[in-house]
N, C-alpha and C positions, 0 to 999 in steps of 0.2 A: 478194482474199479478203474475206469478210464475217464478222461475229462469229459467225453461226450455223454457220460452217464450222470454227471452232476446236474442239479437243478439250478435255475437262476437264483443267485443269492448264496450259493454254497461255496465253500472254500476247500481246497485240497492242497497237498504238498506233492510235488512231482517225485515219483520214486524211480521211474524208468522211462526212457524214450526209445520206442521200438522203431521199426522200419529199417531200411537199408540204403546205403549209398547217398545220393544227392538229397533225397527226401529227409532222411535223418539229419544230415548236415544242415539243411535249411531250417528244420525245427530247432536244432541246437543254436544256430546263429540268431534266431529270433528270441533267444533268451529262455526257451523251454528246456531247462537243464535240471537234473536231479537236485532236490533240495529247495527248489523255487516254490514259493507260495503262489497259487493261482486262484482267482475269484471269477466265477462265471457271472458276468454282468447280465447278458440277455441272449436269447436265441431269435433268429429270424422267424417271421410268422409261419413258415412251412418247416421250421426246425433246423434249417441249414442255410447259412453258416452260423457260428456262435461267436460271441464277443467275450473276450477274457480281459481281466486286468492283472498285470503282473509287472514287477520291477519298475513301477511308476508310469506305465503306459498301457494303452488299450491295444489289443490284438484281435483281429477277426480271422478265424481259420475255418476250414471246412470240417464238417463232422467226421468225415472219413479220416482226416489227419489227426483229429483229436482222439479218435479211437485207438491210436497207436501209442498214446501217452498214458502210462499208469500213474494214478494218484492214490494217496492214502489220506486218512483224516489228519488234521492238524491237532496234535496231542495237547499242546499248550496254547489255549486261545489268547493268552496275553501276548503271544508272538504274532497274532493275526493283524497285519497292517490294514485290513479292510473292514475293521469293526464299524467304522462310520459309514461305509458304503451301503447302499440298498439296491435291490434289483430294479431294473428299469420297468416302469409301469406303462411306458409309452406316452405319458403325458408330460411333455418337456417343460411346460409352464410350472408344474408342481415342483420340479427339481430346482427351479431358480427362485422360488418364493422366499426362501430363507437367506439367499445371498444378497449382499448389498448391491444396489444399482451402481453401474459404472457409467460415469458421465464423460462423454467425449469432449475434449477441448480442441478448439480449432486454432 
């Protein structure tokens, strides 16, 4: 399975990064290395690009690039750092309902 085959809200662990030359180097430089846990946050309305969460940041990549990265299931769900995450519903207000309001001081 590759990252582009994940559904929003699914988690996988990177097994292999394909591609050659500069493309592969760029993917590795962005933190997409074997053993990294990735969470598919959302896809664009037409399906491309996709947004991933990994290593404490959000990354948006093209589906064609994601198809070069093989992922497997995360065997031990207790190691899943994204248990509290939920896929994007597109309703931004819903995501902030549970967060405390931040008051700006002048």
